[in-house]
C-alpha positions as CSV (number, residue, x, y, z in Angstrom):
1,M,250.1,124.2,-10.3
2,F,249.0,120.9,-11.8
3,L,246.6,120.4,-14.7
4,W,245.0,117.2,-15.9
5,K,242.2,116.0,-18.0
6,T,239.5,113.6,-16.7
7,S,236.6,111.9,-18.6
8,S,233.1,112.8,-17.4
9,N,232.5,108.9,-17.3
10,N,233.7,106.9,-14.3
11,C,234.0,103.2,-13.9
12,C,230.5,102.8,-12.4
13,R,228.6,104.9,-14.9
14,P,228.4,102.3,-17.7
15,H,226.6,100.0,-15.3
16,M,224.1,102.7,-14.3
17,K,223.3,103.4,-17.9
18,Y,222.4,99.8,-18.4
19,A,220.4,99.8,-15.3
20,K,218.6,103.0,-16.4
21,Y,217.4,101.8,-19.8
22,F,216.8,98.1,-19.0
23,G,215.2,99.2,-15.8
24,I,212.5,101.1,-17.8
25,S,211.8,97.9,-19.8
26,L,211.5,95.8,-16.5
27,A,209.0,98.6,-15.2
28,I,206.9,98.3,-18.3
29,I,206.8,94.4,-18.1
30,A,206.0,94.6,-14.4
31,L,203.1,97.2,-14.8
32,D,201.8,95.4,-17.9
33,Q,201.7,92.0,-16.3
34,L,200.1,93.5,-13.0
35,V,197.2,95.1,-15.0
36,K,196.7,91.9,-17.0
37,M,196.4,89.9,-13.7
38,L,194.2,92.6,-12.1
39,V,191.8,92.2,-15.1
40,Y,192.0,88.3,-15.3
41,F,191.1,87.8,-11.7
42,N,188.7,90.7,-11.2
43,M,186.7,91.3,-14.4
44,D,184.3,89.2,-16.3
45,Y,185.1,88.6,-19.9
46,G,183.5,90.7,-22.6
47,L,180.5,92.9,-22.4
48,M,179.3,91.4,-19.0
49,G,182.5,92.9,-17.3
50,Q,182.9,96.1,-19.3
51,I,183.4,99.3,-17.1
52,Q,182.8,102.7,-18.5
53,V,185.5,105.1,-17.6
54,F,184.8,108.2,-19.6
55,G,181.3,107.6,-21.0
56,N,181.1,105.5,-24.1
57,W,184.5,106.8,-25.3
58,F,187.0,105.0,-23.0
59,K,186.2,101.8,-21.4
60,L,187.8,98.9,-19.7
61,H,187.0,95.7,-21.6
62,Y,188.5,92.3,-20.9
63,T,189.2,90.5,-24.2
64,L,191.8,88.1,-25.7
65,N,193.8,88.5,-28.7
66,P,195.0,85.4,-30.3
67,G,197.2,87.0,-32.9
68,M,199.1,90.1,-33.6
69,A,198.0,93.8,-33.2
70,F,194.5,94.5,-33.9
71,G,193.7,90.8,-34.0
72,L,195.5,89.9,-37.1
73,E,196.5,86.4,-37.3
74,I,198.8,84.1,-39.5
75,G,196.6,81.6,-41.2
76,S,198.1,78.3,-40.3
77,E,197.8,75.6,-37.5
78,Y,201.3,76.6,-36.5
79,G,200.9,80.3,-37.4
80,K,200.8,81.4,-33.7
81,L,203.8,79.2,-32.9
82,I,205.8,81.0,-35.7
83,L,204.6,84.5,-34.6
84,T,205.7,83.7,-31.0
85,L,209.1,82.3,-31.9
86,G,209.7,85.2,-34.1
87,R,208.9,87.6,-31.4
88,L,211.3,86.0,-29.2
89,I,214.0,86.2,-31.8
90,V,213.3,89.9,-32.4
91,M,213.2,90.6,-28.7
92,T,216.6,88.9,-28.2
93,G,218.1,90.8,-31.0
94,L,216.8,94.1,-29.6
95,V,218.4,93.4,-26.2
96,F,221.9,92.9,-27.9
97,V,221.4,96.1,-30.1
98,M,220.4,98.2,-27.0
99,A,223.4,96.9,-25.0
100,K,225.7,97.7,-27.8
101,L,224.3,101.2,-28.3
102,I,224.5,101.9,-24.6
103,R,228.0,100.8,-24.4
104,E,229.2,102.9,-27.3
105,G,227.5,106.0,-25.9
106,K,226.8,107.6,-29.3
107,S,223.1,107.3,-29.4
108,H,220.5,110.0,-28.3
109,T,219.1,109.5,-24.9
110,G,215.5,109.8,-26.3
111,F,216.3,107.0,-28.8
112,L,217.5,104.7,-26.2
113,Y,214.4,105.4,-24.0
114,C,212.1,104.5,-27.1
115,L,214.1,101.3,-27.5
116,S,213.5,100.6,-23.7
117,L,209.8,101.1,-24.2
118,I,209.6,98.9,-27.3
119,L,211.5,96.1,-25.6
120,G,209.4,96.2,-22.6
121,G,206.2,96.1,-24.6
122,A,207.5,93.4,-26.7
123,V,208.5,91.2,-23.6
124,G,205.1,91.9,-22.0
125,N,203.2,90.4,-24.8
126,V,205.6,87.6,-25.5
127,I,205.1,86.5,-21.9
128,D,201.3,86.2,-22.7
129,S,201.9,84.2,-25.8
130,T,204.4,82.0,-24.4
131,F,203.0,81.0,-21.0
132,Y,199.4,82.1,-20.6
133,G,198.2,79.0,-22.6
134,I,199.7,77.1,-19.6
135,W,199.3,79.5,-16.6
136,L,195.8,80.8,-17.5
137,N,194.7,77.9,-19.8
138,N,193.7,80.5,-22.5
139,A,195.1,78.9,-25.5
140,P,192.5,78.4,-28.4
141,V,190.9,74.9,-28.6
142,G,192.5,72.6,-31.1
143,V,196.1,74.1,-31.0
144,P,199.0,71.6,-31.2
145,T,200.2,72.7,-27.8
146,P,199.3,75.3,-25.2
147,W,202.9,76.5,-25.0
148,F,203.4,79.6,-27.3
149,H,199.8,79.7,-28.0
150,G,198.6,81.9,-25.2
151,Q,196.3,84.6,-25.9
152,V,197.2,88.2,-25.1
153,I,195.0,90.1,-22.6
154,D,193.7,93.4,-23.8
155,M,191.7,95.9,-21.7
156,F,191.8,99.5,-22.7
157,Y,188.9,100.1,-25.2
158,V,188.8,103.3,-27.0
159,D,185.6,103.8,-29.0
160,I,186.5,106.3,-31.6
161,W,183.9,105.8,-34.4
162,E,181.7,103.3,-36.2
163,G,179.4,103.5,-39.1
164,M,179.0,103.7,-42.9
165,V,181.8,105.3,-44.8
166,P,180.4,107.8,-47.4
167,E,180.0,106.4,-50.9
168,W,182.3,109.2,-52.3
169,I,185.4,108.1,-50.5
170,P,187.5,105.8,-53.0
171,F,187.9,102.2,-52.2
172,L,186.3,102.4,-48.7
173,G,183.0,104.1,-49.6
174,G,179.7,102.3,-48.8
175,Q,181.2,99.9,-46.3
176,Y,180.7,99.6,-42.5
177,Y,183.7,100.1,-40.3
178,S,184.5,100.1,-36.7
179,L,187.4,102.1,-35.2
180,W,187.7,100.9,-31.7
181,P,191.1,99.8,-30.8
182,I,191.4,97.5,-27.7
183,F,195.0,97.4,-26.3
184,N,197.1,96.9,-23.2
185,I,200.0,98.6,-21.4
186,A,202.6,96.7,-23.8
187,D,200.8,97.9,-26.8
188,A,200.7,101.4,-25.6
189,S,204.3,101.4,-24.7
190,I,205.3,100.2,-28.2
191,F,203.0,102.7,-29.8
192,C,204.2,105.7,-27.9
193,A,207.8,104.7,-28.7
194,I,207.1,104.3,-32.4
195,L,205.2,107.7,-32.5
196,A,208.0,109.5,-30.8
197,L,210.5,108.1,-33.2
198,A,208.4,109.1,-36.1
199,L,207.8,112.6,-34.9
200,F,211.3,113.4,-33.7
201,Q,213.4,111.3,-36.0
202,N,215.5,114.2,-37.2
203,K,216.7,114.6,-33.6
204,L,216.6,111.0,-32.1
205,F,218.4,109.3,-35.0
206,K,221.3,111.8,-35.0
207,P,224.4,110.6,-33.3
208,L,225.7,112.5,-30.2
209,E,228.7,114.8,-30.5
210,P,231.6,113.3,-28.6
211,S,232.1,114.9,-25.2
212,K,235.1,116.7,-24.3
213,P,237.1,115.9,-21.4
214,E,237.0,118.2,-18.4
215,E,239.9,120.1,-17.2
216,N,240.7,120.1,-13.5
217,I,243.3,122.4,-11.9
218,V,244.8,121.9,-8.5
219,A,247.3,124.3,-7.0
């Protein structure tokens, strides 16, 4: 009778792990860009092309975002260029971090899935910012160059609430506010990943226990 120990991993499995996680990112990128192109070529911009999906609560609404999430911008002639280049740097760093974590095999699978969603969403919007100023000619008027100044295409419109905030609410009372986020697949991917990390941080950030080798017996 012979007894030996073998690891549960084989020579091909590490490559499959890379393909699994980065494949999710590629799928998000492809879906995000497909939806954006469908909107660009088939919908009119703004209210003229708006499509009601679920009454006034959820609509398809073609709009352009020149800055960051929720339309925030860096107030400078080169603000968008700085923003786009910063996104590229962060995105590149995330690729290396993911590759390292996958190679080490110590991170929770759910944590790596979340990073895959964040990477896919980040790349999806960076493609808009980097190339749409040239490909779709949608860079704002007066920018130094259309490269890295493309506007991100958003289309999912959730009309949550708008109106006057009661006077008794500190700091916000007596002012008119609108809560109607407009976002895209890339934004949703990033939001869902961050929400999952926040809700399940005690589990997802915990390192995995090292797996024990399997024992095989042959007579």
